[in-house]
LUMPA-563374 format. One record per atom (N, C-alpha, C, O): residue in one letter; x, y, z. Coordinates in steps of 0.001 Angstrom, whole numbers, plus 500000, padded with zeros to 6 digits. Layout:
AXYZ...
//
This chain:
M658018831903201371M657788831594202766M659269831232203568M659513831538204735A660094830578202730A661284830019203362A661974831188204091A662513830952205173A661996832476203558A662678833504204257A662146833817205695A662848834402206520T660901833409205948T660341833687207250T660594832588208279T660202832684209441L661222831610207833L661527830215208589L662915830456209145L663817830781208372R663147830308210507R664326830279211166R664990828953210853R664273827959210736P666381828853210700P667056827725210340P666824826674211456P666948826966212646Q666444825305210972Q666248824272211738Q665413824574212905Q665634824025213985F664462825422212741F663506825887213798F662938824647214659F662801824729215880W662650823603213990W661910822383214541W662826821776215612W662320821203216577S664139821879215478S664966821300216472S665626822223217440S666334821790218349R665368823670217224R665954824589218079R664944825281219064R665312825854220089F663734825184218690F662665825677219525F661507824930219856F661072824052219112A660939825265221040A659757824443221413A658631824742220393A658660825739219671L657654823837220377L656487823966219488L655861825337219888L655503826151219037S655753825539221173S654951826874221596S655685828037221170S655089829114221184E657069827983220737E657739829211220328E657835829339218895E658654830130218427L657079828640218132L657207828695216654L656333829788216192L655281830075216763T656757830355215210T655877831490214472T654786830771213561T654954829592213251H653787831407213178H652697830767212379H653245830083211152H652871828939210894P654142830737210347P654613830081209172P655529828800209531P655475827798208819E656332828866210608E657007827637210999E655910826525211410E656005825389210946W654960826848212212W653955826030212563W653325825311211278W653192824087211251E652979826060210315E652436825578209052E653381824765208316E652986823785207683A654709825129208357A655820824387207570A656032823019208072A656642822178207412L655500822777209312L655695821278209943L654703820375209186L655038819201209031C653632820750208743C652725819835208014C653309819329206793C653777820086205942D653294818036206677D653859817284205469D652878817249204392D653226816861203277G651645817632204632G650576817583203484G650097816324203192G649505816152202126C650296815207204147C649750813945203838C648255813715203623C647797812824202907G647492814667204358G646005814623204308G645391813532205177G644183813319205069S646147812808206050S645502811799206861S644583812417207897S643574811814208262C644937813698208414C644100814207209428C642613814493208824C641610814570209533C642621814632207471C641324814922206873C640494813770206602C639345813935206190L641059812418206829L640245811286206636L639180811099207876L639432811461209025I638105810554207516I637085810309208546I637576809031209338I638050808014208832K637377809275210629K638110808287211596K637159808005212728K636281808807213045Y637361806784213367Y636449806494214530Y637527806484215558Y638551805819215407I637281807265216664I638143807512217766I637483807068218993I636320807402219216D638294806179219980D637785805935221249D638358807076222111D639564807272222258D637406807783222646D637666808864223459D638589808616224722D639323809486225191D638467807323225221D639344806895226393D640805806687225980D641681806913226815D641112806293224809D642455806001224430D642532806343223008D642505805397222221A642626807559222531A642487807938221140A643825807463220303A643815807274219087E644825807322221038E646089806993220265E646059805440219969E646409805049218856A645680804613220869A645651803166220638A644445802815219778A644573801969218893L643184803472220012L642064803015219480L641370804031218552L640370804672218876V642018804115217336V641565804977216265V641555804208214963V642564803617214578E640467804211214309E640412803496213020E640215804630211952E639310805456212065Y641111804629210906Y641039805564209956Y640194804788208744Y640189803574208541T639577805678208093T638905805219206790T639601805801205535T640432806693205710D639366805429204458D639766806002203350D638979807069202766D639283807518201661V637871807561203502V636935808508203146V637409809851203795V637682809969204990T637472810819202890T637854812120203313T636881813276203270T635766813160202762C637297814314203777C636473815498203803C636120815967202364C636902815770201434Q634960816571202206Q634455816943200943Q635454818033200301Q635298818289199107L636341818606200930L637235819547200477L638515818959199758L639183819611198957M638766817737200107M640032817109199665M639899816802198171M638884816319197668D641056817137197482D641189816565196151D641800815392196261D642983815374196600C641139814261196006C641742812947196211C642784812489195298C643495811514195542A642872813253194170A643886813005193261A645224813545193696A646237812851193609T645237814748194153T646544815522194712T646821815211196257T647957815231196731G645731814939196954G645752814788198438G645909816191199037G646553816337200076H645350817200198421H645512818526198976H644099819161199222H643226818919198389C643811819943200285C642597820558200552C642363821620199433C643302822312199039Q641175821735198952Q640787822642197869Q640705824054198329Q640830825007197560H640495824158199594H640188825578200245H640904825593201525H640249825923202514Y642238825267201680Y642932825172202948Y642738826433203848Y642361826322205014A642995827571203297A643013828811203999A641632829228204515A641498829962205495T640691828763203864T639192829228204240T638371828001204493T637145828078204414R639026826761204821R638302825549204943R637129825539206101R636137824813206028Q637356826323207028Q636369826308208173Q635156827132207702Q634123826958208349E635118828033206642E633924828522206097E633069827384205407E631839827397205443Y633757826466204819Y633031825358204091Y632720824261205063Y631636823681205001V633655823940205989V633493822817206921V633639823326208180V634755823235208692P632598823931208893P632805824507210274P633420823668211320P634084824157212234D633203822418211187D633907821512212423D635210820985211894D635664819980212441C635901821556210858C637267821211210450C638066821515211605C637839822560212214I639026820689212004I639898820817213075I640968821781212699I641569821632211636Q641246822782213528Q642388823679213441Q643419823207214490Q643272823460215685L644463822515214003L645502822064214881L646247823239215528L646815824058214805T646262823339216727T646929824274217416T647847823656218558T647691822480218884M648763824425219136M649676823979220200M648690823599221469M648925822679222253E647689824362221522E646686824045222725E646013822778222592E645800822046223559N645646822485221310N644677821168221304N645568820034220807N645066818912220740L646859820217220447L647627819174219959L647707817918221188L647679816751220797P647793818168222463P647913817155223350P646639816197223398P646689815095223945N645500816698222785N644326815917222741N644236815251221325N643182814704221000M645228815277220536M645105814735219066M646273813721218854M646946813655217826M646419812965219927M647364811754219671M646963810831218652M647748809948218308W645698810948218068W645254809975217056W645897810389215750W645739809704214739L646553811395215750L647255811894214408L648279810686214090L648828809985214940P648416810593212748P649303809456212357P650740809475212988P651226810572213265S651419808374213220S652784808227213795S653743809079213077S654671809564213724H653628809340211729H654550810075210829H654331811546211083H655210812278210628C653335812118211719C652981813439211721C653980814312212565C654154814114213767A654568815205211911A655659816050212527A655228816797213798A656078816993214666Y653992817220213967Y653402817872215135Y653415816885216202Y653846817181217316K652933815647215905K652975814597217038K654276814168217441K654599814026218621R655119813935216338R656491813423216708R657255814437217564R657895814086218556L657163815781217125L657864816770217956L657348816881219238L658128817067220172Y656070816791219440Y655421816904220767Y655902815839221663Y656065816047222865K656171814512221009K656601813475221848K658207813424221957K658794812451222432G658794814460221517G660287814412221507G661004813716220519G662217813553220653Q660350813256219469Q660876812487218373Q661418813487217212Q661149814686217273K662126812992216242K662566813627215041K661701813651213993K660835812779213922L661795814556213114L661119814529211924L661332813402211038L662497813016210943P660374812750210319P660682811688209448P661739812098208468P661817813277208122S662572811170207995S663787811551207133S663275812121205763S664016812824205076W662089811830205404W661560812271204128W660926813714204198W660588814288203163H660782814249205360H660190815617205558H660779816530204699H661983816491204442L659916817454204176L660423818452203232L661439819469203932L662337820014203290L661243819670205212L662176820664205995L663566820001205988L664589820672206128L663577818643205818L664941818051205838L665418817850204435L666604818073204194T664644817465203522T665149817249202088T665286818479201294T666179818565200451G664498819389201500G664546820686200774G663965820471199321G663913821403198519D663583819346199060D663159819012197684D661728818378197614D661571817212197973A660807819047197208A659354818541197125A659188817267196504A658519816368197013A659837817164195317A659616815879194433A660262814809195198A659682813724195247R661394814964195808R661985813917196615R661246813487197743R661155812293198026T660659814477198471T659870814142199567T658581813491199135T658199812552199833E657850813838198095E656723813204197663E656982811717197305E656179810831197597Q658104811505196681Q658550810190196276Q658888809285197471Q658557808099197471Q659533809842198461Q659836809161199748Q658632808889200556Q658504807804201123M657764809799200636M656560809601201299M655699808481200714M655073807736201469R655653808344199378R654937807337198716R655677805858199126R655035804846199405A656976805937199107A657749804716199386A657415804306200802A657348803117201114A657198805319201686A656822805000203245A655478804752203344A655048804585204485N654633804680202335N653253804440202409N652377805530203223N651462805273204006V652871806816202856V652320807992203677V651537808867202615V652012809212201533G650308809168203064G649506810099202120G648344809543201568G648291808337201326V647290810397201315V646043810054200832V645882810170199297V645021809530198693A646725810991198710A646726811178197303A646533809877196459A647324808940196568G645497809846195642G645194808598194897G644608807449195565G644341806432194926R644393807547196802R643620806421197510R642685806672198580R642500805944199555C642090807806198306C640962808260199150C639654808479198264C639697808555197036V638503808571199007V637304808826198238V636632810003199146V636865810129200348S635814810795198438S635182811844199148S633960811407199919S633291810446199538E633654812124201036E632507811729201752E631195812141201113E630136811686201546V631232812941200151V630038813461199550V629226812253198911V629706811453198108G627886812242199405G626977811250198957G627076809838199725G626310808912199454M628071809750200692M628391808521201206M627545808312202674M627485809226203496T627003807196202858T626126807072204026T627184806637205244T628274806123204993D626744806897206509D627564806391207525D627970805081207551D629112804758207876K626860804075207137K627271802581207021K628278802412206055K629225801667206307E628193803043204914E629310802818203767E630737803363204313E631778802787204000M630724804353205035M631972804775205719M632536803785206587M633741803531206609E631629803193207342E632074802245208495E632624800945207858E633213800126208563E632439800751206547E632901799658205847E634334799867205114E634943798984204510R634729801145205279R635922801558204596R637190801851205439R638023802703205132V637251801010206599V638384801177207451V639597800636206781V639595799576206154V640711801465206950V642035801017206091V643136801006207343V643024801614208408T644209800163206925T645294800087207991T646526800690207575T647549800570208249W646479801397206393W647639802160205909W647989803495206611W648967804149206252V647203803876207583V647536804969208551V647686804510209894V646753804044210548Q648801804634210287Q649194804172211657Q649270805292212715Q650109806190212640P648329805197213737P648336806275214729P649581806334215619P649681807204216484
//
C-alpha cells in the first residue's frame, strides 16, 4: 500500500483531498473508536465517557477488528468515518490523527506514518497509554447496566 501514498500527504493536502488509501493510513489502529461510549449530544467533545467495553468484532488481545473490511455486514451501525461526518465526531480521542488534522494539529510523534516502524509505533503507543489491546472486554453477553459500570479514564477526548 505504501506505493499508493503520496509523500507526507498528511501535511501537504487537505483531508478532503486524500485518496482512500491515504485516508485509511491515517488510522493508528488504537481501537478507541470501537469502545462503547456515552456521549452528550450537546457537547460531544467535552462530555464523552468511554468504557472498556468494545464492539463484538474487536479482538481484545490484539486491539484489531476481526472483520474490518466487512464490519458493517456484521455490525450495521458501525460508524464509517468519512470527511463528511468527521466534524460531528469530535468525541474521537485526542490522539486520533483524523481529529488532530481536522483541528490543524500535527500527528502524534509515535504515528506509523512518522516512525515508519510498526514495532516502534506500537511500543510508543503503549508508553503513551494509547490503544485498547489487552485492556478491553467484548460487549457480547454484557448488559447495559454492566457496561455503565465500566467507564474508564485512559481515553481522552
